[in-house]
N, CA, C and O of each residue as an XYZ file, in Angstrom:
652
protein
N      28.069     -7.663     21.159
C      26.871     -7.167     20.468
C      25.640     -7.922     20.977
O      25.672     -9.150     21.059
N      24.573     -7.227     21.314
C      23.348     -7.847     21.793
C      22.650     -8.633     20.696
O      22.686     -8.274     19.519
N      21.997     -9.746     21.132
C      21.282    -10.573     20.135
C      19.963     -9.865     19.742
O      19.223     -9.401     20.610
N      19.688     -9.790     18.462
C      18.464     -9.147     17.978
C      17.328    -10.178     17.988
O      17.526    -11.331     17.606
N      16.171     -9.763     18.415
C      14.985    -10.628     18.420
C      14.275    -10.419     17.070
O      13.460     -9.506     16.931
N      14.586    -11.261     16.089
C      14.086    -11.082     14.707
C      13.172    -12.253     14.365
O      13.552    -13.406     14.569
N      11.978    -11.980     13.851
C      11.068    -12.983     13.370
C      11.366    -13.194     11.882
O      11.026    -12.363     11.040
N      11.997    -14.304     11.587
C      12.416    -14.551     10.208
C      11.201    -14.698      9.270
O      11.278    -14.307      8.105
N      10.113    -15.242      9.751
C       8.875    -15.371      8.933
C       8.390    -13.996      8.480
O       7.970    -13.823      7.336
N       8.452    -12.990      9.413
C       8.027    -11.670      9.034
C       8.969    -11.037      7.997
O       8.541    -10.359      7.062
N      10.276    -11.292      8.205
C      11.242    -10.764      7.265
C      11.007    -11.402      5.874
O      11.101    -10.705      4.864
N      10.711    -12.682      5.812
C      10.468    -13.325      4.517
C       9.205    -12.726      3.871
O       9.163    -12.594      2.647
N       8.196    -12.367      4.638
C       7.012    -11.766      4.086
C       7.350    -10.381      3.486
O       6.843    -10.003      2.430
N       8.198     -9.663      4.177
C       8.665     -8.387      3.623
C       9.415     -8.584      2.324
O       9.210     -7.828      1.375
N      10.264     -9.567      2.261
C      11.019     -9.837      1.006
C       9.989    -10.209     -0.099
O      10.116     -9.743     -1.231
N       8.995    -11.025      0.219
C       7.965    -11.368     -0.753
C       7.202    -10.135     -1.239
O       6.849    -10.050     -2.416
N       6.953     -9.205     -0.365
C       6.282     -7.940     -0.713
C       7.105     -7.164     -1.728
O       6.592     -6.663     -2.729
N       8.410     -7.081     -1.435
C       9.309     -6.320     -2.301
C       9.319     -6.966     -3.702
O       9.246     -6.289     -4.728
N       9.413     -8.291     -3.691
C       9.486     -8.987     -5.008
C       8.167     -8.950     -5.729
O       8.138     -8.735     -6.941
N       7.061     -9.154     -5.017
C       5.742     -9.173     -5.648
C       5.334     -7.842     -6.268
O       4.645     -7.796     -7.287
N       5.786     -6.739     -5.614
C       5.389     -5.420     -6.110
C       6.524     -4.701     -6.857
O       6.370     -3.541     -7.240
N       7.645     -5.372     -7.062
C       8.734     -4.840     -7.825
C       9.316     -3.582     -7.160
O       9.742     -2.666     -7.864
N       9.342     -3.521     -5.862
C       9.843     -2.360     -5.164
C      11.373     -2.302     -5.216
O      12.036     -3.340     -5.214
N      11.920     -1.110     -5.261
C      13.393     -0.960     -5.219
C      13.889     -1.094     -3.777
O      14.981     -1.607     -3.534
N      13.071     -0.625     -2.818
C      13.483     -0.634     -1.466
C      12.268     -0.525     -0.527
O      11.322      0.207     -0.816
N      12.302     -1.248      0.584
C      11.232     -1.185      1.635
C      11.884     -1.076      2.970
O      12.754     -1.886      3.290
N      11.497     -0.085      3.791
C      11.999      0.055      5.130
C      10.855     -0.022      6.099
O       9.828      0.629      5.909
N      11.023     -0.828      7.159
C      10.019     -0.984      8.173
C      10.701     -0.718      9.502
O      11.773     -1.262      9.762
N      10.106      0.102     10.339
C      10.698      0.439     11.648
C       9.736      0.061     12.714
O       8.542      0.337     12.601
N      10.230     -0.578     13.773
C       9.445     -0.892     14.936
C      10.337     -0.700     16.164
O      11.339     -1.398     16.324
N       9.974      0.236     17.019
C      10.813      0.525     18.178
C      12.168      1.017     17.744
O      12.265      1.969     16.970
N      13.248      0.366     18.244
C      14.582      0.817     17.859
C      15.184     -0.084     16.748
O      16.384     -0.030     16.481
N      14.314     -0.922     16.102
C      14.776     -1.809     15.026
C      14.278     -1.266     13.691
O      13.104     -0.930     13.539
N      15.187     -1.189     12.737
C      14.806     -0.760     11.392
C      15.271     -1.845     10.389
O      16.433     -2.252     10.404
N      14.378     -2.287      9.549
C      14.707     -3.321      8.564
C      14.535     -2.682      7.151
O      13.460     -2.179      6.823
N      15.587     -2.712      6.346
C      15.528     -2.243      5.001
C      15.786     -3.396      4.072
O      16.765     -4.127      4.222
N      14.913     -3.556      3.119
C      15.073     -4.630      2.118
C      15.181     -3.970      0.727
O      14.326     -3.191      0.305
N      16.256     -4.321      0.062
C      16.474     -3.717     -1.265
C      16.005     -4.717     -2.301
O      16.178     -5.924     -2.135
N      15.413     -4.213     -3.368
C      14.855     -5.029     -4.435
C      15.944     -5.639     -5.296
O      17.129     -5.421     -5.048
N      15.545     -6.415     -6.320
C      16.507     -7.139     -7.136
C      17.539     -6.277     -7.797
O      18.660     -6.733     -8.025
N      17.192     -4.991     -8.129
C      18.206     -4.082     -8.776
C      19.240     -3.596     -7.828
O      20.292     -3.129     -8.264
N      18.995     -3.681     -6.527
C      19.956     -3.139     -5.549
C      21.077     -4.158     -5.282
O      20.856     -5.368     -5.326
N      22.262     -3.649     -5.011
C      23.393     -4.532     -4.815
C      23.685     -4.825     -3.325
O      24.538     -5.656     -3.012
N      22.983     -4.148     -2.426
C      23.200     -4.312     -0.970
C      22.148     -5.237     -0.452
O      20.976     -5.074     -0.791
N      22.531     -6.258      0.400
C      21.532     -7.127      1.007
C      20.748     -6.409      2.070
O      20.999     -5.233      2.332
N      19.829     -7.068      2.672
C      18.968     -6.522      3.715
C      19.829     -5.975      4.863
O      20.790     -6.619      5.283
N      19.482     -4.798      5.360
C      20.280     -4.186      6.468
C      19.303     -3.941      7.645
O      18.208     -3.403      7.481
N      19.757     -4.361      8.816
C      18.973     -4.093     10.023
C      19.773     -3.190     10.917
O      20.966     -3.423     11.111
N      19.153     -2.150     11.480
C      19.884     -1.188     12.306
C      19.157     -1.011     13.656
O      18.139     -0.323     13.722
N      19.660     -1.608     14.687
C      19.154     -1.236     16.000
C      19.818      0.076     16.391
O      20.915      0.358     15.908
N      19.225      0.862     17.212
C      19.727      2.171     17.662
C      20.987      2.656     17.026
O      20.908      3.341     16.006
N      22.191      2.340     17.570
C      23.424      2.889     17.063
C      24.319      1.842     16.394
O      25.458      2.149     16.042
N      23.824      0.608     16.211
C      24.634     -0.428     15.614
C      24.045     -0.773     14.245
O      22.855     -0.580     13.995
N      24.893     -1.280     13.381
C      24.433     -1.783     12.051
C      24.766     -3.231     11.958
O      25.920     -3.610     12.156
N      23.788     -4.066     11.660
C      23.999     -5.474     11.457
C      23.541     -5.834     10.081
O      22.424     -5.474      9.708
N      24.333     -6.520      9.305
C      23.973     -6.932      7.966
C      23.612     -8.371      8.017
O      24.392     -9.205      8.478
N      22.422     -8.677      7.542
C      21.912    -10.058      7.527
C      21.655    -10.489      6.067
O      20.918     -9.820      5.342
N      22.241    -11.560      5.663
C      22.004    -12.059      4.297
C      20.610    -12.724      4.299
O      20.350    -13.601      5.123
N      19.731    -12.320      3.400
C      18.426    -12.920      3.294
C      18.560    -14.183      2.460
O      19.232    -14.191      1.429
N      17.897    -15.278      2.927
C      17.902    -16.501      2.189
C      17.046    -16.299      0.947
O      16.039    -15.593      0.972
N      17.475    -16.941     -0.149
C      16.651    -16.766     -1.388
C      15.234    -17.317     -1.149
O      15.036    -18.374     -0.550
N      14.310    -16.576     -1.627
C      12.912    -16.947     -1.452
C      12.353    -17.417     -2.798
O      12.575    -16.778     -3.826
N      11.621    -18.547     -2.782
C      11.055    -19.084     -4.020
C      10.051    -18.027     -4.538
O       9.420    -17.306     -3.765
N       9.935    -17.971     -5.878
C       9.005    -16.996     -6.467
C       7.576    -17.269     -5.934
O       7.177    -18.422     -5.772
N       6.837    -16.209     -5.674
C       5.487    -16.318     -5.147
C       4.554    -16.362     -6.350
O       4.621    -15.504     -7.231
N       3.656    -17.400     -6.382
C       2.636    -17.427     -7.497
C       1.842    -16.134     -7.438
O       1.670    -15.544     -6.372
N       1.356    -15.698     -8.609
C       0.628    -14.443     -8.674
C      -0.548    -14.392     -7.724
O      -0.852    -13.318     -7.205
N      -1.233    -15.511     -7.468
C      -2.449    -15.469     -6.591
C      -2.082    -15.540     -5.143
O      -2.912    -15.188     -4.305
N      -0.892    -15.973     -4.784
C      -0.522    -16.130     -3.362
C      -0.530    -14.799     -2.685
O       0.006    -13.826     -3.217
N      -1.136    -14.730     -1.506
C      -1.122    -13.518     -0.714
C      -2.104    -12.492     -1.203
O      -2.256    -11.453     -0.561
N      -2.768    -12.722     -2.288
C      -3.762    -11.757     -2.795
C      -5.094    -12.485     -2.969
O      -5.132    -13.669     -3.301
N      -6.147    -11.777     -2.746
C      -7.458    -12.378     -2.967
C      -7.646    -12.525     -4.452
O      -7.089    -11.755     -5.235
N      -8.425    -13.505     -4.845
C      -8.692    -13.704     -6.238
C      -9.395    -12.486     -6.792
O     -10.212    -11.877     -6.101
N      -9.093    -12.116     -8.029
C      -9.693    -10.918     -8.618
C     -11.191    -11.119     -8.709
O     -11.659    -12.156     -9.179
N     -11.923    -10.154     -8.271
C     -13.365    -10.242     -8.367
C     -13.806     -9.934     -9.779
O     -13.235     -9.072    -10.446
N     -14.846    -10.659    -10.241
C     -15.307    -10.338    -11.603
C     -15.817     -8.921    -11.637
O     -16.475     -8.481    -10.695
N     -15.538     -8.215    -12.670
C     -15.986     -6.826    -12.780
C     -17.517     -6.771    -12.822
O     -18.148     -7.437    -13.643
N     -18.094     -5.984    -11.945
C     -19.508     -5.794    -11.965
C     -19.858     -4.767    -13.023
O     -19.071     -3.855    -13.275
N     -21.003     -4.890    -13.642
C     -21.428     -3.993    -14.667
C     -21.963     -2.747    -14.005
O     -22.980     -2.815    -13.316
N     -21.311     -1.598    -14.188
C     -21.752     -0.346    -13.623
C     -22.320      0.499    -14.717
O     -21.732      0.630    -15.790
N     -23.500      1.092    -14.441
C     -24.203      1.929    -15.402
C     -23.664      3.348    -15.368
O     -23.257      3.830    -14.311
N     -23.655      4.010    -16.488
C     -23.261      5.407    -16.541
C     -21.779      5.591    -16.809
O     -21.048      4.620    -17.005
N     -21.338      6.848    -16.817
C     -19.938      7.147    -16.992
C     -19.190      7.019    -15.700
O     -19.430      7.784    -14.765
N     -18.275      6.055    -15.624
C     -17.522      5.765    -14.404
C     -16.096      6.308    -14.542
O     -15.416      6.084    -15.544
N     -15.675      7.022    -13.512
C     -14.325      7.547    -13.463
C     -13.587      6.916    -12.293
O     -14.095      6.921    -11.172
N     -12.419      6.382    -12.526
C     -11.619      5.798    -11.459
C     -10.679      6.849    -10.861
O      -9.977      7.557    -11.583
N     -10.683      6.934     -9.518
C      -9.680      7.730     -8.795
C      -8.577      6.764     -8.451
O      -8.814      5.789     -7.739
N      -7.379      7.006     -8.935
C      -6.285      6.092     -8.755
C      -5.170      6.634     -7.864
O      -5.062      7.845     -7.670
N      -4.368      5.769     -7.340
C      -3.247      6.124     -6.489
C      -2.209      6.859     -7.345
O      -1.772      6.371     -8.387
N      -1.827      8.070     -6.859
C      -0.818      8.828     -7.603
C       0.643      8.357     -7.331
O       1.581      8.729     -8.036
N       0.775      7.545     -6.305
C       2.119      7.085     -5.871
C       2.022      5.756     -5.170
O       0.924      5.313     -4.832
N       3.141      5.112     -4.945
C       3.197      3.864     -4.176
C       3.153      4.200     -2.686
O       3.815      5.134     -2.233
N       2.395      3.460     -1.957
C       2.316      3.688     -0.485
C       1.198      2.894      0.123
O       0.557      2.095     -0.559
N       0.957      3.098      1.382
C      -0.117      2.436      2.097
C      -1.356      3.341      2.062
O      -1.299      4.515      2.429
N      -2.477      2.761      1.611
C      -3.701      3.504      1.423
C      -4.550      3.413      2.697
O      -4.704      2.335      3.270
N      -5.086      4.529      3.123
C      -5.987      4.591      4.275
C      -7.293      5.243      3.833
O      -7.289      6.318      3.233
N      -8.425      4.573      4.138
C      -9.738      5.077      3.814
C     -10.306      6.076      4.825
O     -11.305      6.744      4.559
N      -9.657      6.167      5.981
C     -10.115      7.092      7.074
C      -8.906      7.829      7.631
O      -7.782      7.347      7.495
N      -9.116      9.011      8.268
C      -8.054      9.773      8.758
C      -7.428      9.197     10.064
O      -6.325      9.581     10.454
N      -8.154      8.277     10.718
C      -7.650      7.639     11.927
C      -8.378      6.282     12.019
O      -9.458      6.129     11.447
N      -7.790      5.283     12.742
C      -8.386      3.976     12.846
C      -9.816      3.976     13.385
O     -10.627      3.147     12.972
N     -10.131      4.876     14.286
C     -11.491      4.883     14.864
C     -12.387      5.900     14.205
O     -13.513      6.090     14.664
N     -11.950      6.564     13.151
C     -12.751      7.578     12.430
C     -13.523      6.936     11.308
O     -13.122      5.871     10.840
N     -14.591      7.515     10.857
C     -15.314      6.990      9.706
C     -14.516      7.229      8.441
O     -13.660      8.110      8.372
N     -14.835      6.389      7.407
C     -14.142      6.536      6.127
C     -14.461      7.851      5.466
O     -15.540      8.413      5.655
N     -13.512      8.340      4.684
C     -13.702      9.591      3.966
C     -14.926      9.536      3.099
O     -15.739     10.460      3.105
N     -15.076      8.429      2.328
C     -16.218      8.218      1.443
C     -16.707      6.781      1.567
O     -15.958      5.860      1.893
N     -18.003      6.634      1.292
C     -18.629      5.333      1.268
C     -19.439      5.226     -0.034
O     -19.795      6.232     -0.648
N     -19.719      3.979     -0.435
C     -20.555      3.762     -1.624
C     -21.892      4.431     -1.401
O     -22.540      4.245     -0.371
N     -22.291      5.214     -2.388
C     -23.557      5.938     -2.359
C     -23.395      7.423     -2.018
O     -24.304      8.226     -2.226
N     -22.205      7.770     -1.486
C     -21.970      9.210     -1.142
C     -21.876     10.053     -2.433
O     -21.371      9.603     -3.462
N     -22.376     11.273     -2.329
C     -22.209     12.237     -3.437
C     -20.963     13.073     -3.068
O     -20.873     13.609     -1.963
N     -20.025     13.173     -3.993
C     -18.805     13.940     -3.723
C     -18.638     15.043     -4.741
O     -19.214     14.987     -5.828
N     -17.842     16.059     -4.390
C     -17.533     17.145     -5.240
C     -16.096     17.093     -5.634
O     -15.321     16.321     -5.069
N     -15.709     17.924     -6.623
C     -14.310     18.039     -7.019
C     -13.537     18.512     -5.756
O     -13.952     19.444     -5.068
N     -12.408     17.838     -5.483
C     -11.613     18.205     -4.340
C     -11.946     17.475     -3.050
O     -11.212     17.602     -2.071
N     -13.046     16.705     -3.022
C     -13.396     15.903     -1.859
C     -12.264     14.894     -1.575
O     -11.831     14.194     -2.491
N     -11.793     14.811     -0.355
C     -10.755     13.888      0.021
C     -11.352     12.484      0.086
O     -12.330     12.261      0.800
N     -10.775     11.540     -0.648
C     -11.314     10.147     -0.706
C     -10.403      9.173      0.054
O     -10.763      8.011      0.242
N      -9.246      9.632      0.483
C      -8.340      8.745      1.237
C      -6.980      9.395      1.440
O      -6.760     10.543      1.056
N      -6.092      8.657      2.036
C      -4.695      9.103      2.297
C      -3.765      8.012      1.817
O      -4.092      6.826      1.868
N      -2.597      8.430      1.350
C      -1.547      7.441      1.036
C      -0.316      7.887      1.885
O       0.115      9.040      1.863
N       0.214      6.879      2.634
C       1.403      7.119      3.423
C       2.574      6.530      2.649
O       2.609      5.346      2.315
N       3.541      7.424      2.378
C       4.802      7.005      1.739
C       5.916      7.697      2.477
O       5.904      8.921      2.609
N       6.879      6.943      2.961
C       8.027      7.470      3.661
C       7.611      8.375      4.833
O       8.165      9.451      5.056
N       6.602      7.875      5.570
C       6.104      8.513      6.791
C       5.461      9.902      6.519
O       5.328     10.726      7.423
N       5.081     10.123      5.285
C       4.362     11.339      4.904
C       2.966     10.952      4.377
O       2.848     10.107      3.490
N       1.930     11.567      4.920
C       0.568     11.252      4.485
C       0.143     12.292      3.432
O       0.161     13.502      3.656
N      -0.237     11.741      2.281
C      -0.679     12.636      1.170
C      -2.200     12.440      0.971
O      -2.637     11.303      0.793
N      -2.978     13.462      0.994
C      -4.426     13.365      0.743
C      -4.671     13.045     -0.731
O      -3.935     13.479     -1.617
N      -5.715     12.284     -0.953
C      -6.077     11.943     -2.315
C      -7.450     12.646     -2.598
O      -8.492     12.211     -2.108
N      -7.412     13.730     -3.394
C      -8.662     14.445     -3.676
C      -9.297     13.895     -4.923
O      -8.624     13.375     -5.813
N     -10.637     14.021     -4.974
C     -11.373     13.621     -6.167
C     -11.168     14.680     -7.234
O     -11.130     15.871     -6.925
N     -11.035     14.262     -8.483
C     -10.917     15.230     -9.589
C     -12.223     15.358    -10.299
O     -12.331     16.100    -11.276
N     -13.261     14.624     -9.816
C     -14.617     14.728    -10.416
C     -15.660     14.799     -9.370
O     -15.406     14.477     -8.209
N     -16.853     15.220     -9.754
C     -18.017     15.255     -8.872
C     -18.946     14.117     -9.323
O     -19.071     13.861    -10.521
N     -19.594     13.437     -8.374
C     -20.552     12.398     -8.684
C     -20.842     11.502     -7.523
O     -20.621     11.864     -6.367
N     -21.342     10.319     -7.834
C     -21.703      9.341     -6.790
C     -20.634      8.268     -6.684
O     -20.190      7.720     -7.693
N     -20.224      7.971     -5.466
C     -19.249      6.861     -5.243
C     -19.998      5.577     -5.464
O     -21.009      5.320     -4.811
N     -19.491      4.731     -6.422
C     -20.169      3.452     -6.733
C     -19.331      2.229     -6.298
O     -19.845      1.111     -6.280
N     -18.070      2.431     -5.955
C     -17.224      1.346     -5.495
C     -16.017      1.892     -4.799
O     -15.538      2.974     -5.139
N     -15.500      1.146     -3.800
C     -14.273      1.567     -3.086
C     -13.358      0.376     -3.060
O     -13.211     -0.252     -2.012
N     -12.723      0.030     -4.186
C     -11.874     -1.140     -4.239
C     -10.544     -1.003     -3.457
O      -9.908     -2.018     -3.174
N     -10.117      0.211     -3.108
C      -8.887      0.422     -2.409
C      -9.070     -0.122     -0.966
O      -9.961      0.329     -0.247
N      -8.217     -1.099     -0.546
C      -8.337     -1.696      0.764
C      -7.550     -0.913      1.806
O      -6.392     -0.551      1.597
N      -8.215     -0.661      2.944
C      -7.627      0.117      4.035
C      -6.411     -0.554      4.585
O      -6.443     -1.740      4.914
N      -5.299      0.211      4.696
C      -4.087     -0.298      5.335
C      -3.260     -1.178      4.412
O      -2.299     -1.795      4.873
N      -3.584     -1.261      3.153
C      -2.897     -2.102      2.190
C      -1.919     -1.317      1.288
O      -2.185     -0.164      0.949
N      -0.846     -1.911      0.920
C       0.098     -1.288     -0.029
C      -0.529     -1.210     -1.391
O      -1.062     -2.190     -1.910
N      -0.459     -0.011     -1.972
C      -0.978      0.165     -3.324
C       0.133      0.673     -4.242
O       1.063      1.352     -3.807
N       0.010      0.325     -5.519
C       0.942      0.788     -6.511
C       0.380      2.036     -7.175
O      -0.814      2.323     -7.088
N       1.269      2.774     -7.844
C       0.819      3.920     -8.600
C      -0.134      3.436     -9.675
O       0.206      2.526    -10.431
N      -1.328      4.026     -9.764
C      -2.308      3.636    -10.762
C      -3.376      2.665    -10.262
O      -4.322      2.357    -10.987
N      -3.229      2.179     -9.025
C      -4.224      1.251     -8.447
C      -5.508      2.053     -8.244
O      -5.482      3.193     -7.781
N      -6.647      1.420     -8.607
C      -7.912      2.099     -8.436
C      -8.329      2.069     -6.971
O      -8.408      1.005     -6.358
N      -8.600      3.269     -6.411
C      -8.964      3.387     -5.019
C     -10.461      3.595     -4.854
O     -11.074      3.021     -3.954
N     -11.059      4.421     -5.730
C     -12.469      4.749     -5.640
C     -13.019      4.895     -7.069
O     -12.345      5.422     -7.954
N     -14.243      4.422     -7.272
C     -14.924      4.606     -8.583
C     -16.105      5.522     -8.355
O     -16.874      5.368     -7.407
N     -16.224      6.482     -9.258
C     -17.257      7.516     -9.181
C     -18.101      7.523    -10.483
O     -17.564      7.487    -11.591
N     -19.401      7.571    -10.311
C     -20.286      7.766    -11.465
C     -20.537      9.242    -11.614
O     -21.083      9.885    -10.717
N     -20.135      9.786    -12.758
C     -20.295     11.236    -12.977
C     -21.508     11.470    -13.937
O     -21.838     10.632    -14.775
N     -22.135     12.635    -13.765
C     -23.230     12.991    -14.640
C     -22.768     13.242    -16.025
O     -21.723     13.862    -16.223
N     -23.495     12.791    -16.986
C     -23.045     12.943    -18.391
C     -23.458     14.236    -18.988
O     -23.156     14.504    -20.151
């Protein structure tokens, strides 16, 4: 069996992500290597699958990650005037503010949007789902970070609607 070129530090970061976000399972694929990490409720350890072989690797226990580790400190809430509506993530996945890396963002602070305006994309299981606005108004904040994992209910965009 060929030796796999595995970066243990990257695998530990993936384990920390699963634990920090309470995920049941996380699969990452790069080239012909696939890494699946099962959360605490799963009974199967991490599985790595190069092309046609399956290799099971026991993950070393990882110390609990403090809540602030790996995350920026929460910013104090700024006082926003008017009726503010949050557009939230409808599912767990990776949030993208633009349709492509070199494309402009769907929305920016100050933009006027209508009902149905696409404010971003969420990638889950290699499927991109558009996130439409359910309200019309002015974009006042875009707390959703591009390329970052978001949980269901995470605020992606804040809109000030006319009263």
